N, C-alpha and C positions, 0 to 999 in steps of 0.2 A: 446719343450725342449728335449723330449725323443729321437727324431731323432738325435740330437747332441750327446747325450750319446751313442747312438747306433753306430754312426760314430766313436766315440772314441774307442768303443769296437772292431770295425773292424780294426782300426789301431793297437790296442794292439794285436789283433789276428795275423796280418801279422808280426808284430815285433817278437812275440814269435815263430811263425812258422819258420820264416827265420833264427832265432837264434838257431833253433832246441831245444828250451827251453820247454821241455815237461810239466813240472810242471806249468809254467806260462800259457802255452796254456790251459791246463786242468782247471786251476783256473777260466777261463772265462765261463766254462760250468756248467750247473746244473748237479747234481749227476745222474739223470736219462735221460740225454740228448740222443736224437736219431740222428743217422747219416746215410746218404745214399751216396754211391759213386759207380760209374761204375767200378773204379779200384778195389774196395773192392769185387765187384761181380765177377770180373775176377780172382782175386788172391785167394779168399775164396768163391767159388760158393755156399757152404752150407749156407752162410749168405743171399744169394740173394741180396747182396749189402747193407744190413741194419744191423746196430748194435745199441745196447742200453747200456748206462751207461759209466761212466768214466773209469772203468777197461777195457772195450772193446776198448774205444778210445785210452787209454794208450798203449794197446797191438798193435793196428793198426798203430799208429803213430811211436811208438818206432821201429817197424819193418821197416817202411818207412825210418826213419832217419838212421837206421843201414845199410840198403841196398843201400840207395841213399844219400851219404854224401854231394853231391853238390846240392841237391834238394833246389830250391829257387822259390819264387813267386814274380813276378813284377806286382804291382798294376796298372791297367789301368783305373778303375772306381769304385767308391763306391757311392751307392744311398741308403739313409736311410729313414725309416718312423718311426712311433711310436712303431712298434712291429717287424720290420725286417730290414735286410740289404741285398741288392743285390750287390755282389762284382764280378768284372771281373778282371782277372789277366792272366799273361802268366807264365806257368809252365816251368821251365828250369831245366834240369839235364845234366851234362856233358856227351857227347857222344850220346844224344838222341835229336830228333827234338823238337823244342818248341811246346807247346800245349796251345791253348786258352781255358780258363776255366771260367765258371760262377758258383757262389755259393750263396746260400741263407742261411742266418742265421736268425732263428726266436728267438726273445729275449723277455724274461719276467722277470721283477724285476731285471734287469741288469745282467742276466745270459742267456747264449745261451741254449735254450731248444731243438732246432733241427737245423740240417744243411743238406743241399742237394747240391751235386756237379753235374754239367752238363758239358760234353765236347764231342767232336766227336771222 
């Protein structure tokens, strides 16, 4: 049953992200959630790509939504288990090449406790 709940969380994640609804997106996360992203590492090298907590997530995503108003993720695959979701999607931004992305969400007690982004 948890895998179905986790699939639902993933769908809610995409819905909130694509609507650029920061508060709804953050509501899916634990207060001390950890996040890793290669884009974060490039944009803010001091983080080494790793941030912790909702405040850091809020700052990161608000910046992305402000800089990239056409940012959108097109889901290609969601695979869930009892404690994680593996998501594949296409990142699109007007004026940029599409990017294939994979992301893992670790979930505990219906909250995302960690997320890791992978792309080339």
